Structure formats: C-alpha cells, structure tokens
N, CA, C and O atoms as CSV, one atom per row, in Angstrom:
chain,resi,resn,atom,element,x,y,z
A,1,MET,N,N,2.382,-11.705,-6.654
A,1,MET,CA,C,2.306,-10.412,-5.966
A,1,MET,C,C,3.693,-9.958,-5.574
A,1,MET,O,O,4.459,-10.702,-4.962
A,2,ILE,N,N,4.004,-8.734,-5.932
A,2,ILE,CA,C,5.291,-8.167,-5.542
A,2,ILE,C,C,5.061,-7.295,-4.318
A,2,ILE,O,O,4.355,-6.289,-4.403
A,3,GLY,N,N,5.631,-7.653,-3.209
A,3,GLY,CA,C,5.401,-6.859,-2.004
A,3,GLY,C,C,6.465,-7.106,-0.954
A,3,GLY,O,O,7.121,-8.147,-0.939
A,4,GLU,N,N,6.617,-6.145,-0.091
A,4,GLU,CA,C,7.520,-6.264,1.044
A,4,GLU,C,C,6.691,-6.130,2.311
A,4,GLU,O,O,5.882,-5.211,2.441
A,5,PHE,N,N,6.896,-7.049,3.240
A,5,PHE,CA,C,6.111,-7.004,4.464
A,5,PHE,C,C,7.012,-6.618,5.641
A,5,PHE,O,O,8.102,-7.166,5.807
A,6,TYR,N,N,6.549,-5.685,6.439
A,6,TYR,CA,C,7.294,-5.236,7.608
A,6,TYR,C,C,6.484,-5.563,8.849
A,6,TYR,O,O,5.456,-4.941,9.117
A,7,ASN,N,N,6.957,-6.545,9.601
A,7,ASN,CA,C,6.280,-6.961,10.828
A,7,ASN,C,C,4.834,-7.366,10.567
A,7,ASN,O,O,3.999,-7.322,11.471
A,8,LYS,N,N,4.540,-7.761,9.325
A,8,LYS,CA,C,3.204,-8.202,8.941
A,8,LYS,C,C,2.141,-7.141,9.222
A,8,LYS,O,O,0.969,-7.466,9.412
A,9,VAL,N,N,2.545,-5.892,9.247
A,9,VAL,CA,C,1.597,-4.807,9.517
A,9,VAL,C,C,1.472,-3.918,8.285
A,9,VAL,O,O,0.378,-3.488,7.923
A,10,ILE,N,N,2.604,-3.652,7.650
A,10,ILE,CA,C,2.583,-2.777,6.481
A,10,ILE,C,C,2.958,-3.578,5.237
A,10,ILE,O,O,4.018,-4.202,5.182
A,11,ALA,N,N,2.090,-3.552,4.259
A,11,ALA,CA,C,2.361,-4.232,2.994
A,11,ALA,C,C,2.484,-3.193,1.892
A,11,ALA,O,O,1.635,-2.313,1.744
A,12,ILE,N,N,3.553,-3.312,1.126
A,12,ILE,CA,C,3.778,-2.361,0.044
A,12,ILE,C,C,3.833,-3.127,-1.278
A,12,ILE,O,O,4.633,-4.048,-1.439
A,13,GLU,N,N,2.984,-2.740,-2.206
A,13,GLU,CA,C,2.975,-3.364,-3.520
A,13,GLU,C,C,3.362,-2.337,-4.567
A,13,GLU,O,O,2.939,-1.182,-4.512
A,14,LEU,N,N,4.171,-2.771,-5.520
A,14,LEU,CA,C,4.532,-1.881,-6.610
A,14,LEU,C,C,3.613,-2.164,-7.786
A,14,LEU,O,O,3.664,-3.240,-8.384
A,15,LEU,N,N,2.775,-1.193,-8.112
A,15,LEU,CA,C,1.839,-1.340,-9.223
A,15,LEU,C,C,2.228,-0.341,-10.298
A,15,LEU,O,O,1.691,0.766,-10.354
A,16,GLY,N,N,3.147,-0.731,-11.137
A,16,GLY,CA,C,3.648,0.189,-12.160
A,16,GLY,C,C,4.397,1.332,-11.490
A,16,GLY,O,O,5.407,1.112,-10.821
A,17,GLU,N,N,3.899,2.556,-11.671
A,17,GLU,CA,C,4.531,3.714,-11.041
A,17,GLU,C,C,3.803,4.096,-9.763
A,17,GLU,O,O,4.156,5.070,-9.098
A,18,THR,N,N,2.778,3.311,-9.427
A,18,THR,CA,C,1.989,3.602,-8.238
A,18,THR,C,C,2.331,2.596,-7.152
A,18,THR,O,O,2.521,1.411,-7.427
A,19,VAL,N,N,2.408,3.070,-5.927
A,19,VAL,CA,C,2.700,2.196,-4.801
A,19,VAL,C,C,1.450,2.044,-3.949
A,19,VAL,O,O,0.854,3.029,-3.514
A,20,LYS,N,N,1.065,0.802,-3.717
A,20,LYS,CA,C,-0.097,0.533,-2.871
A,20,LYS,C,C,0.415,0.171,-1.484
A,20,LYS,O,O,1.173,-0.785,-1.319
A,21,VAL,N,N,-0.008,0.943,-0.491
A,21,VAL,CA,C,0.417,0.707,0.885
A,21,VAL,C,C,-0.790,0.273,1.704
A,21,VAL,O,O,-1.821,0.945,1.716
A,22,CYS,N,N,-0.650,-0.852,2.384
A,22,CYS,CA,C,-1.747,-1.354,3.206
A,22,CYS,C,C,-1.286,-1.503,4.649
A,22,CYS,O,O,-0.222,-2.059,4.921
A,23,LEU,N,N,-2.103,-0.998,5.568
A,23,LEU,CA,C,-1.846,-1.189,6.985
A,23,LEU,C,C,-2.737,-2.329,7.460
A,23,LEU,O,O,-3.959,-2.191,7.524
A,24,MET,N,N,-2.115,-3.450,7.791
A,24,MET,CA,C,-2.882,-4.616,8.193
A,24,MET,C,C,-2.820,-4.771,9.703
A,24,MET,O,O,-1.911,-5.405,10.238
A,25,LEU,N,N,-3.799,-4.183,10.384
A,25,LEU,CA,C,-3.859,-4.237,11.833
A,25,LEU,C,C,-4.908,-5.256,12.253
A,25,LEU,O,O,-5.809,-5.577,11.477
A,26,PRO,N,N,-4.799,-5.761,13.464
A,26,PRO,CA,C,-5.773,-6.754,13.945
A,26,PRO,C,C,-7.204,-6.226,13.928
A,26,PRO,O,O,-8.150,-7.007,13.826
A,27,ILE,N,N,-7.369,-4.918,14.027
A,27,ILE,CA,C,-8.706,-4.334,14.096
A,27,ILE,C,C,-9.265,-4.080,12.705
A,27,ILE,O,O,-10.432,-4.369,12.438
A,28,TYR,N,N,-8.431,-3.539,11.816
A,28,TYR,CA,C,-8.905,-3.220,10.477
A,28,TYR,C,C,-7.744,-3.194,9.489
A,28,TYR,O,O,-6.573,-3.199,9.869
A,29,THR,N,N,-8.102,-3.168,8.228
A,29,THR,CA,C,-7.091,-3.055,7.182
A,29,THR,C,C,-7.404,-1.825,6.338
A,29,THR,O,O,-8.519,-1.659,5.844
A,30,HIS,N,N,-6.403,-0.971,6.182
A,30,HIS,CA,C,-6.599,0.248,5.400
A,30,HIS,C,C,-5.539,0.304,4.309
A,30,HIS,O,O,-4.352,0.110,4.570
A,31,CYS,N,N,-5.981,0.573,3.086
A,31,CYS,CA,C,-5.054,0.665,1.963
A,31,CYS,C,C,-5.166,2.034,1.302
A,31,CYS,O,O,-6.251,2.607,1.211
A,32,PHE,N,N,-4.039,2.542,0.847
A,32,PHE,CA,C,-4.054,3.783,0.085
A,32,PHE,C,C,-2.951,3.727,-0.962
A,32,PHE,O,O,-2.041,2.901,-0.880
A,33,TYR,N,N,-3.041,4.602,-1.932
A,33,TYR,CA,C,-2.095,4.594,-3.036
A,33,TYR,C,C,-1.227,5.849,-2.994
A,33,TYR,O,O,-1.684,6.935,-2.639
A,34,ALA,N,N,0.028,5.667,-3.365
A,34,ALA,CA,C,0.950,6.799,-3.415
A,34,ALA,C,C,1.736,6.716,-4.723
A,34,ALA,O,O,1.911,5.636,-5.287
A,35,GLY,N,N,2.199,7.858,-5.189
A,35,GLY,CA,C,3.010,7.881,-6.396
A,35,GLY,C,C,2.340,8.660,-7.510
A,35,GLY,O,O,2.998,9.428,-8.213
A,36,GLN,N,N,1.036,8.472,-7.681
A,36,GLN,CA,C,0.305,9.175,-8.724
A,36,GLN,C,C,-0.751,10.083,-8.089
A,36,GLN,O,O,-1.845,10.248,-8.629
A,37,MET,N,N,-0.416,10.660,-6.954
A,37,MET,CA,C,-1.385,11.467,-6.223
A,37,MET,C,C,-1.850,12.656,-7.060
A,37,MET,O,O,-2.979,13.119,-6.900
A,38,ASN,N,N,-0.990,13.157,-7.951
A,38,ASN,CA,C,-1.353,14.330,-8.746
A,38,ASN,C,C,-2.424,13.993,-9.780
A,38,ASN,O,O,-3.042,14.896,-10.343
A,39,SER,N,N,-2.649,12.710,-10.034
A,39,SER,CA,C,-3.671,12.322,-11.005
A,39,SER,C,C,-5.011,12.086,-10.324
A,39,SER,O,O,-6.015,11.821,-10.985
A,40,GLN,N,N,-5.020,12.183,-9.011
A,40,GLN,CA,C,-6.269,11.999,-8.268
A,40,GLN,C,C,-7.065,13.300,-8.283
A,40,GLN,O,O,-6.480,14.381,-8.221
A,41,PRO,N,N,-8.393,13.208,-8.364
A,41,PRO,CA,C,-9.237,14.423,-8.385
A,41,PRO,C,C,-9.226,15.143,-7.046
A,41,PRO,O,O,-9.878,16.175,-6.894
C-alpha cells in the first residue's frame, strides 16, 4: 500500500491518477476519491 499518514487521521493513497483520501476518526471512517471527479456521474 502506498500511503502517507498524517497524525493517523488522514490516509492518502495514490491509485493511478486517482487519490483516495480516508478520514480515520475514532467514531467513524470516511473515504472519498479525488482526481477523477469529472468522470463521476
């Protein structure tokens, strides 16, 4: 896994030209993708 962790809260993965960003909080974990937003419906 290629990723950079900042304070163990934000995880960023490089998936080709798309960046997967995950917010890892004690309450919940939320992930979203950035980079190819124009290809999303």
